[in-house]
VOMARDO-977784 format. One record per residue: x, y, z of N, C-alpha, C in turn; residue number from 1. Coordinates in steps of 0.02 Angstrom, whole numbers, m for minus. Atoms other than C-alpha are relative to their C-alpha. Layout:
<recs>
     n_u     n_v     n_w    ca_u    ca_v    ca_w     c_u     c_v     c_w  pos
       X       Y       Z       X       Y       Z       X       Y       Z  NUM
...
</recs>
This chain:
<recs>
     n_u     n_v     n_w    ca_u    ca_v    ca_w     c_u     c_v     c_w  pos
      13     m64      32    7369    4494    3860     m63      m2     m43    1
      59       9      42    7240    4426    3739     m63       0      41    2
      58       2     m45    7122    4389    3884     m18      69      25    3
      11     m68     m25    7146    4565    3949     m34      43     m54    4
      29     m38      56    7106    4639    3777     m73     m19     m10    5
      69      22       8    6949    4534    3764     m45      28      56    6
      39     m26     m56    6892    4589    3937     m15      74     m10    7
      11     m71      15    6914    4771    3885     m55       7     m53    8
      51      m1      53    6811    4734    3729     m69     m12      29    9
      66      16     m29    6671    4658    3833     m26      57      43   10
      21     m57     m41    6669    4803    3956     m20      59     m43   11
      19     m53      47    6664    4923    3809     m70     m14     m27   12
      67      19      23    6512    4826    3745     m53      16      51   13
      47     m15     m54    6428    4844    3914     m13      75       4   14
       7     m73      m4    6462    5031    3917     m43      26     m58   15
      38     m23      59    6395    5055    3739     m73     m19       7   16
      69      23      m7    6240    4952    3777     m38      44      49   17
      33     m41     m51    6199    5050    3935      m7      73     m22   18
       1     m70      23    6243    5219    3860     m52       9     m55   19
      49      m4      54    6139    5183    3704     m71      m3      27   20
      66       5     m32    5992    5133    3814     m21      67      29   21
      15     m66     m29    6004    5300    3906     m14      52     m54   22
      12     m47      55    6015    5396    3741     m70      m8     m28   23
      67      13      28    5858    5312    3676     m54      24      48   24
      50     m20     m50    5763    5341    3839      m2      76       8   25
      m2     m73      m5    5818    5523    3832     m32      37     m58   26
      33     m32      57    5732    5554    3666     m66      32      21   27
      61     m35     m18    5588    5677    3674     m63     m38     m21   28
      59      35      26    5466    5582    3564      16     m74      m7   29
     m15      71       0    5482    5400    3610     m61     m41     m21   30
      52      46      20    5384    5260    3530      11     m67      34   31
      m6      66     m31    5355    5081    3585      66     m33     m17   32
     m62      31      20    5503    5022    3483      61      30      34   33
     m56     m31     m37    5616    5147    3573       8     m33      68   34
      m2      32     m66    5571    5074    3743      25     m72      m6   35
     m21      69      10    5592    4897    3676      75      m6     m12   36
     m71       3      15    5765    4931    3606      41      19      61   37
     m36     m21     m61    5819    5021    3765       3     m57      51   38
       2      57     m47    5763    4874    3873      45     m57     m25   39
     m40      54      29    5846    4751    3754      74      14       9   40
     m71     m18     m10    6012    4845    3763      21     m13      73   41
     m16      12     m71    6005    4836    3954       7     m75      14   42
      m4      73      m8    5972    4648    3946      66     m27     m28   43
     m64      21      31    6121    4626    3829      59      20      45   44
     m52     m23     m45    6228    4730    3947       7     m45      61   45
       0      45     m58    6179    4623    4096      29     m68     m19   46
     m24      65      23    6213    4466    3995      77       1      m7   47
     m73      m7       7    6389    4528    3955      34       2      69   48
     m28      m2     m69    6420    4564    4141       4     m70      28   49
      m1      70     m24    6372    4385    4186      55     m40     m35   50
     m52      38      36    6487    4319    4049      69      16      26   51
     m65     m20     m27    6635    4419    4116      12     m31      69   52
      m6      30     m67    6601    4358    4293      17     m74      m4   53
     m12      72       7    6596    4177    4237      68     m15     m31   54
     m63      12      35    6745    4190    4120      60      13      45   55
     m56     m18     m44    6856    4272    4251      m4     m35      67   56
      12      36     m62    6788    4159    4389     m13      48      58   57
      20     m48     m52    6734    4315    4483     m66     m20      32   58
      64      22     m29    6571    4224    4513      10     m29      70   59
     m14      26     m67    6657    4151    4667     m17      51      53   60
      17     m54     m47    6627    4321    4747     m76      11       5   61
      72     m11       3    6442    4320    4698     m37     m65     m15   62
      29      65      15    6383    4139    4710     m77       0      m3   63
      74      m4      m1    6202    4193    4740     m29      18     m69   64
      22     m17      67    6194    4252    4558       1     m60     m48   65
      m9      57      44    6238    4082    4486     m66     m33     m20   66
      61      33      26    6105    4002    4377     m46      49     m36   67
      46     m49      29    6012    4162    4336      22      22     m70   68
     m24     m19      67    6124    4195    4185     m29     m46     m54   69
      28      47      49    6043    4043    4102     m67      23     m28   70
      64     m27      24    5880    4140    4086      10      51     m56   71
     m11     m56      46    5958    4282    3985      m2     m18     m74   72
       4      16      72    5983    4192    3817     m71      m8     m26   73
      70      11      20    5797    4154    3815     m39      66      m4   74
      34     m65       3    5754    4339    3829      12      35     m67   75
     m18     m36      62    5840    4393    3667     m49     m14     m57   76
      47      18      52    5721    4299    3552     m65      40       5   77
      61     m40      m8    5562    4378    3623      11      75     m12   78
     m13     m71      10    5643    4550    3625       8      16     m74   79
      m8     m10      72    5694    4533    3442     m68       1     m34   80
      64       8      34    5521    4476    3389     m48      58      17   81
      44     m55     m21    5426    4607    3490      23      66     m32   82
     m27     m60      32    5541    4742    3422     m17       3     m74   83
      16       3      72    5516    4686    3242     m74      13     m11   84
      72     m13       5    5327    4684    3268     m13      75       7   85
      12     m71     m13    5337    4861    3335      23      44     m58   86
     m25     m43      54    5445    4934    3195     m36     m12     m66   87
      40      12      60    5333    4855    3064     m73      19      11   88
      66     m29      m8    5182    4946    3131     m50     m40      41   89
      46      41     m39    5107    4808    3239      21       1      73   90
     m20      m6     m70    5132    4869    3416     m28     m58      41   91
      23      58     m38    5126    4713    3526     m42      20      60   92
      43     m13     m58    4985    4713    3653      19     m44      59   93
     m14      39     m60    4977    4632    3824       3     m75     m14   94
       2      71      16    4933    4463    3750      65     m22     m33   95
     m62      17      34    5086    4465    3637      59      m2      49   96
     m53      m2     m51    5199    4514    3782      m2     m63      43   97
       6      58     m44    5132    4376    3894      18     m64     m36   98
     m12      60      39    5136    4244    3758      74     m11     m14   99
     m70       7      18    5315    4280    3710      47      m4      60  100
     m41       7     m60    5378    4285    3888     m15     m64      38  101
      15      65     m30    5299    4118    3933      61     m47      m3  102
     m59      44       2    5455    4023    3870      52      16      54  103
     m48     m20     m51    5564    4124    3990     m24     m26      68  104
      29      25     m63    5446    4078    4133       9     m76       5  105
      m7      74       0    5452    3894    4082      73     m19      17  106
     m71      14     m15    5644    3897    4084      14      13      74  107
      m9     m15     m72    5637    3977    4257     m25     m58      42  108
      29      56     m37    5525    3837    4318      43     m63      m6  109
     m45      57      10    5642    3707    4242      62       7      44  110
     m61     m13     m39    5789    3789    4333     m14       7      75  111
      19     m18     m68    5693    3817    4494      33     m45      53  112
     m30      47     m49    5758    3660    4582      73      17      12  113
     m70     m18      m7    5937    3712    4545       8      68      35  114
      m4     m66     m29    5905    3894    4592     m17       0      75  115
      18       5     m71    5833    3837    4760      59     m25      42  116
     m59      21     m38    6003    3766    4808      33      61      33  117
     m35     m54     m32    6109    3869    4925      55      26     m47  118
     m53     m27      43    6238    3985    4842      63     m43       0  119
     m60      41      m4    6379    3874    4904      m7     m65     m40  120
      11      62      38    6301    3718    4830       0      13     m75  121
      m1     m18      72    6274    3805    4663      72      12     m23  122
     m70     m14      18    6455    3863    4665      38     m66      m9  123
     m34      65       7    6513    3682    4691     m18     m33     m66  124
      22      29      64    6410    3627    4540      38      32     m57  125
     m37     m35      53    6494    3760    4433      73     m20       0  126
     m71      18      m5    6667    3716    4498      12     m71     m26  127
      m5      70      25    6634    3533    4453     m28      m8     m70  128
      22      m1      70    6577    3583    4277     m68     m34     m10  129
      69      22       7    6394    3543    4306     m13     m72      21  130
       9      70     m20    6419    3371    4384     m63      m9      41  131
      64      13     m34    6253    3299    4439     m59      33     m34  132
      53     m36      35    6156    3416    4325      11      m1     m76  133
     m14       7      71    6213    3354    4155     m63       0     m43  134
      64       3      37    6035    3316    4099     m32      68      m7  135
      29     m68       1    5975    3491    4146      40      44     m48  136
     m43     m40      44    6124    3569    4056     m14     m15     m73  137
      14      19      70    6090    3471    3896     m68      26     m22  138
      68     m23      17    5905    3515    3902      m1      75     m13  139
      m3     m72       8    5943    3700    3922      32      18     m66  140
     m33     m13      64    6062    3696    3773     m46     m12     m59  141
      46      16      55    5934    3612    3661     m56      53      m5  142
      54     m49       0    5796    3732    3714      25      69     m22  143
     m30     m64      20    5913    3881    3689       6       4     m76  144
      m7       2      74    5952    3829    3510     m68       3     m34  145
      68       0      27    5767    3797    3478     m30      70       3  146
      26     m68      m9    5721    3969    3545      29      46     m53  147
     m32     m42      50    5847    4051    3429     m30     m10     m69  148
      27      16      67    5783    3962    3273     m72      25      m6  149
      71     m19       2    5600    3995    3316      m8      76      m6  150
      10     m73      m1    5618    4181    3353      31      35     m61  151
     m27     m28      62    5730    4218    3204     m50     m12     m57  152
      49      17      52    5602    4129    3094     m63      44       6  153
      60     m41     m11    5455    4222    3173      13      73     m20  154
     m17     m70      17    5544    4389    3149       3       9     m76  155
      m2      m3      73    5578    4353    2965     m70      m2     m29  156
      69       4      23    5396    4304    2940     m37      65      12  157
      33     m64     m15    5340    4466    3024      19      53     m51  158
     m22     m49      49    5446    4570    2904     m31     m14     m68  159
      28      19      64    5385    4473    2753     m76      14      m3  160
      71     m15      m4    5205    4492    2810     m12      74     m10  161
       6     m72       7    5230    4679    2824      15      22     m72  162
     m18     m15      69    5313    4683    2653     m59     m14     m47  163
      59      18      40    5161    4596    2580     m56      50      11  164
      53     m48     m17    5045    4715    2670      10      67     m35  165
     m10     m65      32    5127    4872    2603      m6      m5     m76  166
      10       9      73    5125    4798    2427     m74       0     m18  167
      72      m3      11    4937    4783    2446     m30      68      15  168
      25     m66     m20    4923    4962    2508      29      58     m41  169
     m35     m56      31    5050    5069    2416      23     m16     m71  170
     m23       9      69    5099    5096    2234      74      14      m6  171
     m72     m12      m3    5274    5156    2281      24     m16      70  172
     m24      21     m65    5372    5077    2422      74      19      11  173
     m71     m17      m3    5542    5159    2395      19      32      67  174
     m15     m34     m63    5529    5262    2555      m5     m47      60  175
       9      48     m54    5489    5108    2657      58     m48      m1  176
     m62      39       2    5660    5035    2694       0     m53      55  177
       2      55     m47    5657    4864    2775      70     m29      14  178
     m67      27      m7    5847    4839    2767      21      m6      73  179
     m20       0     m70    5871    4884    2951     m27     m62      36  180
      30      60     m31    5753    4743    3003      40     m62     m19  181
     m38      59      23    5849    4617    2897      70      m1      30  182
     m66      m3     m31    6017    4677    2965      m4     m26      72  183
       8      18     m70    5954    4656    3143     m11     m76       7  184
      15      72      m3    5884    4481    3113      61     m41     m20  185
     m60      36      22    6040    4427    3019      53      m1      55  186
     m48      m4     m54    6150    4487    3162     m15     m49      55  187
      20      46     m52    6052    4389    3290       8     m73     m23  188
      m6      68      28    6049    4236    3176      73     m23       1  189
     m71      17      m1    6240    4240    3161      24     m14      71  190
     m18      12     m70    6257    4253    3350     m26     m68      22  191
      29      64     m21    6142    4105    3372      37     m59     m33  192
     m41      52      32    6247    4005    3248      62     m13      42  193
     m58       7     m44    6396    4040    3362     m20     m36      64  194
      25      34     m59    6289    3982    3509      m5     m76     m13  195
       8      71      17    6253    3817    3420      67     m36      m2  196
     m66      34       2    6439    3783    3392      37       7      66  197
     m25      m4     m68    6470    3829    3576      69      31       6  198
     m62     m36      m5    6610    3955    3556     m14      66      36  199
      19     m58     m41    6589    4080    3699      36      64     m20  200
     m37     m60      19    6726    4200    3644     m28      29     m65  201
      29     m22      64    6655    4207    3467     m70      30      12  202
      68     m23     m14    6478    4228    3536       1      72      26  203
       4     m65     m33    6513    4376    3648      40      54     m36  204
     m33     m50      43    6636    4460    3529     m49      24     m53  205
      51     m18      48    6496    4455    3400     m55      42      32  206
      51     m40     m36    6376    4523    3532      22      72       5  207
     m25     m68      m4    6487    4675    3556      m6      35     m67  208
       6     m28      67    6493    4703    3368     m73      15     m16  209
      72      m9      10    6304    4682    3362     m24      62      35  210
      21     m59     m38    6283    4814    3497      21      64     m36  211
     m25     m59      36    6390    4937    3398     m45      16     m60  212
      41     m10      59    6289    4912    3239     m71      19      19  213
      69     m13     m21    6121    4907    3327      m7      69      31  214
       2     m66     m31    6162    5063    3427       1      55     m54  215
      m6     m51      53    6212    5160    3271     m65       6     m39  216
      60      m2      41    6063    5111    3164     m62      14      42  217
      59      m7     m42    5940    5102    3308     m13      71      23  218
       7     m68     m24    5975    5277    3370      m7      49     m58  219
       0     m48      56    6003    5361    3201     m64      m2     m41  220
      62       5      37    5841    5298    3124     m55      40      34  221
      56     m37     m27    5687    5408    3146     m49     m50      30  222
      44      48     m32    5579    5317    3273      29     m70      m3  223
     m39      61       7    5714    5181    3267       0     m24     m71  224
       3      21      70    5653    5126    3096     m49      44     m36  225
      41     m49      36    5586    5251    2971     m51     m34     m45  226
      52      34      37    5431    5155    2921     m67      33      14  227
      68     m25     m11    5262    5237    2895     m45     m57      18  228
      46      54     m20    5129    5136    2982     m49     m14     m57  229
      46      18      55    5030    5041    2851     m72      13      22  230
      70     m14     m15    4848    5091    2841     m38     m66       2  231
      33      65      m8    4755    4943    2912     m74       8      15  232
      70       4     m19    4573    4900    2923      m4     m40      64  233
      11      39     m60    4500    4824    3079      15     m73     m13  234
     m22      70       9    4572    4649    3105     m58     m47     m14  235
      58      44      10    4401    4567    3118     m31      10     m68  236
      28     m14      67    4341    4654    2961      41     m33     m54  237
     m44      29      50    4493    4595    2866     m11     m75      m6  238
      13      72       1    4462    4415    2915     m67     m14     m33  239
      67      10      29    4278    4433    2868       2       5     m76  240
      m2      m9      73    4317    4498    2693      39     m55     m35  241
     m38      54      30    4445    4362    2664     m40     m64      m4  242
      39      61      m2    4325    4225    2713     m61       3     m46  243
      61      m8      39    4174    4295    2622      12      40     m64  244
      m9     m33      64    4193    4334    2438     m59      46     m13  245
      55     m47      13    4090    4487    2384     m46     m25     m56  246
      42      26      55    4023    4385    2236      24      24     m67  247
     m25     m15      67    4061    4384    2051     m28      65     m29  248
      31     m61      27    3937    4523    2009      32      63      29  249
     m31     m58     m32    4010    4644    2136      72       8     m23  250
     m70      m2      23    4187    4598    2086       4      31     m70  251
      m1     m25      69    4148    4632    1902     m17      74      m3  252
      20     m70      m1    4060    4797    1941      57      45      25  253
     m55     m39     m28    4203    4860    2049      58       3     m49  254
     m55       2      47    4330    4805    1920     m12      47     m60  255
      17     m45      55    4240    4899    1781       8      73      20  256
      m8     m69     m25    4235    5056    1888      74      18       7  257
     m72     m10      m8    4420    5035    1924      33      14     m68  258
     m27      m8      68    4463    5017    1739     m18      68     m27  259
      23     m66      24    4360    5172    1698      40      57      33  260
     m37     m52     m36    4447    5276    1832      73       3     m24  261
     m69       2      23    4618    5219    1774       7      30     m70  262
      m2     m26      69    4579    5261    1593     m14      75      m3  263
      21     m70       4    4495    5429    1625      46      46      41  264
     m38     m44     m45    4593    5498    1772      75     m15       2  265
     m70      21      m2    4757    5405    1750      29       7      70  266
     m18      m5     m71    4770    5384    1937      71     m22      13  267
     m67      28     m11    4932    5287    1921      55      52      m7  268
     m51     m52       9    5024    5448    1876      15      36      65  269
     m13     m28     m67    5012    5500    2058      49     m46      36  270
     m51      44     m31    5174    5433    2138     m18     m21      71  271
      19      16     m68    5092    5432    2310     m68     m37       4  272
      65      34       2    4937    5335    2256      m1     m60      48  273
       7      58     m44    4874    5210    2385     m69     m31      m6  274
      61      39       7    4737    5081    2398     m61      36      31  275
      56     m32     m34    4629    5178    2521     m28      59     m39  276
      23     m57      39    4622    5331    2410     m41     m24     m60  277
      37      27      58    4568    5229    2257     m67     m29      23  278
      62      30     m26    4440    5135    2362     m51      55      16  279
      44     m57     m16    4369    5302    2421     m31      29     m63  280
      25     m26      64    4353    5362    2241     m55     m46     m29  281
      47      49      28    4261    5202    2193     m58     m14      47  282
      52      11     m51    4154    5208    2352      m7     m75      16  283
      m1      72     m16    4204    5031    2399      49     m11      57  284
     m46      15     m55    4288    4952    2550      69     m19     m27  285
     m68      16      24    4479    4942    2529      13     m75      m7  286
     m12      73       3    4478    4755    2566     m35     m32     m60  287
      34      26      60    4350    4724    2428      40      19     m62  288
     m40     m21      57    4454    4826    2306      63     m43      m6  289
     m59      42       0    4608    4726    2356     m16     m69     m27  290
      22      65      24    4512    4564    2327     m13       1     m75  291
      16      m6      72    4453    4625    2156      65      m2     m40  292
     m63      m2      37    4630    4665    2099      35     m67       3  293
     m33      65      m8    4697    4501    2169     m33     m54     m43  294
      36      54      34    4561    4392    2092      m3      10     m76  295
       7     m12      72    4542    4476    1921      69       7     m34  296
     m66     m13      30    4720    4536    1888      54     m48      24  297
     m50      45     m30    4808    4407    1996      63      39      20  298
     m55     m43     m21    4916    4549    2062     m19      35      66  299
      15     m44     m56    4932    4651    2220      m4      72     m26  300
      10     m69      21    4899    4838    2217      64      30     m29  301
     m64     m27      23    5083    4882    2196      15     m22     m71  302
     m14      26      68    5106    4770    2043     m50      26     m51  303
      52     m23      46    4940    4823    1967      13      71     m23  304
     m11     m70      18    4979    5009    1973      65       9     m40  305
     m63      m8      35    5159    4991    1918      m1     m30     m70  306
       9      25      68    5106    4887    1769     m30      55     m44  307
      29     m57      37    4998    5035    1715      53      53     m15  308
     m52     m51      10    5146    5151    1739      49     m20     m56  309
     m44      25      54    5255    5042    1627     m34      10     m68  310
      36      m8      64    5121    5043    1492      m5      74     m20  311
       2     m72      13    5106    5232    1509      68      24     m27  312
     m67     m19      24    5294    5252    1489      10     m23     m72  313
      m8      26      68    5294    5142    1334     m39      42     m50  314
      42     m40      44    5153    5247    1261      30      68     m14  315
     m25     m69      10    5227    5419    1291      71       2     m28  316
     m68       1      26    5405    5366    1249       1      m6     m76  317
       3       9      73    5349    5325    1072     m29      61     m36  318
      28     m60      31    5268    5495    1043      56      45     m27  319
     m53     m43      30    5372    5606     925      15      62      41  320
     m11     m62     m37    5346    5761    1032      40     m10      65  321
     m36      14     m62    5428    5673    1181      72     m22      m9  322
     m68      23      13    5592    5629    1097      53      47      29  323
     m47     m48     m29    5671    5785    1172      11     m10      75  324
      m5      11     m73    5645    5720    1350      45     m60      16  325
     m42      57     m21    5754    5599    1450     m45     m58      21  326
      36      60     m23    5704    5423    1499     m28      11      70  327
      21      m9     m69    5697    5471    1682     m58      49       7  328
      54     m49      m4    5587    5623    1654     m67     m31     m22  329
      60      34      22    5462    5515    1560     m23     m53      50  330
      16      48     m52    5471    5384    1697     m36      35      57  331
      34     m39     m52    5426    5518    1825     m69      22     m23  332
      64     m19      28    5287    5578    1711     m50     m57       2  333
      44      59       0    5218    5401    1711     m21     m21      71  334
      20      14     m69    5207    5397    1902      53     m29      45  335
     m54      27     m42    5372    5325    1961      32      56      40  336
     m31     m52     m41    5461    5416    2101      76      m9       8  337
     m72       9      m3    5637    5347    2078      24     m41     m60  338
     m30      37      56    5753    5280    1944       4     m74      16  339
      m6      70     m21    5780    5120    2044     m66     m38      m8  340
      66      31       5    5594    5082    2056     m20     m10     m73  341
      18       4      71    5569    5118    1871      37     m57     m34  342
     m40      52      32    5712    5007    1812     m19     m70      24  343
      17      66     m27    5665    4865    1928     m67     m25     m27  344
      66      19      24    5482    4864    1878      m1     m12     m76  345
      m2       8      73    5521    4884    1693      29     m68     m18  346
     m31      65      14    5636    4733    1692     m45     m57      22  347
      45      52     m26    5509    4635    1794     m55     m16     m50  348
      58      10      45    5368    4660    1668      20     m10     m73  349
     m19       1      71    5462    4679    1504      58     m48     m15  350
     m58      46       8    5609    4560    1534      57      32     m40  351
     m55     m36      31    5726    4693    1467       6      69      33  352
      m9     m66     m29    5796    4861    1519     m38      52     m42  353
      33     m52      40    5712    5025    1466      38      18     m64  354
     m40     m16      59    5856    5062    1347      m6     m54     m54  355
       7      55      48    5842    4891    1266     m68       3     m35  356
      67      m7      30    5656    4919    1240       0      57     m51  357
      m1     m59      45    5684    5092    1164      41     m15     m64  358
     m40      18      58    5819    5022    1050     m40     m44     m48  359
      41      44      42    5697    4889     989     m53      40     m38  360
      50     m44      33    5578    5033     944      34      55     m42  361
     m40     m50      39    5717    5131     856      m5      70      31  362
       4     m63     m35    5708    5266     989      66      11      38  363
     m64     m14     m33    5860    5353    1065      m7      55      52  364
       7     m49     m55    5808    5443    1223      62      m5      45  365
     m58      m1     m46    5944    5493    1346     m21     m25      69  366
</recs>
């Protein structure tokens, strides 16, 4: 009965994977990440079909398929990484696709000798639990585990790189929610942990759960993941500016212009302020402005602007005429766009909460 219930669960996973893929492909405005997720769901569905065939020994009816299921685990890592690249604004090009599918080709070549056997011979190998191919089986297991660790790590690095990028571009990042990316990577990491301990029932039960979660979040998110594409400069230009410092004189001049603009115009009070806009005002390349802030202030753009906002809040909160206002209204007046962002940044720079600071100043704002 338990086996029957599990088989129903796996078939339900296959149905959800295929149905979700069709829903995504049926969207009117599809992006690269939509196609990637749809393809990935189909691969997961096919993988579950192979697992059911092997578990129920139905492979005896389809011996010509034997061996090809070993390629499928190596496809999930590249699909995860390419998808993460896409949802973080870096649509993978042909080179990225080819490079990340090379491991799958290598595994195919490693398996080629076995796949060249007749279906009946392959079936005998499976019935004898891999006898005669123990070395190949062990090598595939090691490479599978290695693939999982590498691609989970690469995906985490891609998200962190994007997080760093948006901190250098935007003064408020509250609308840029990276949680979905972390959920996805964590789910795959947990499945790979089950792969390492070699528990097939646990692996594919977790796969079904993963499909449910991924289908819900993947379809409900705008463009799969509601992330505005970060404003990037040309890749070659970015490398050039990083390698070649603009010089101390230029850095000092730009910094003085920046200080003047902040003091006169109070640019930080704009909750949507971004690096490109400030660079345009100063008539300087965004990458130079970023370098100036990093080298002089030892901060990224996000931290630099929010430090100004904290100082502005401290200034206006102490004014007698502002005692009638709430803490949050003064935080918004200072340039913050959410209570969460304000509290987090205040504690980061002041090592105390806004209320604790006000109490130390004998102020009692609500």
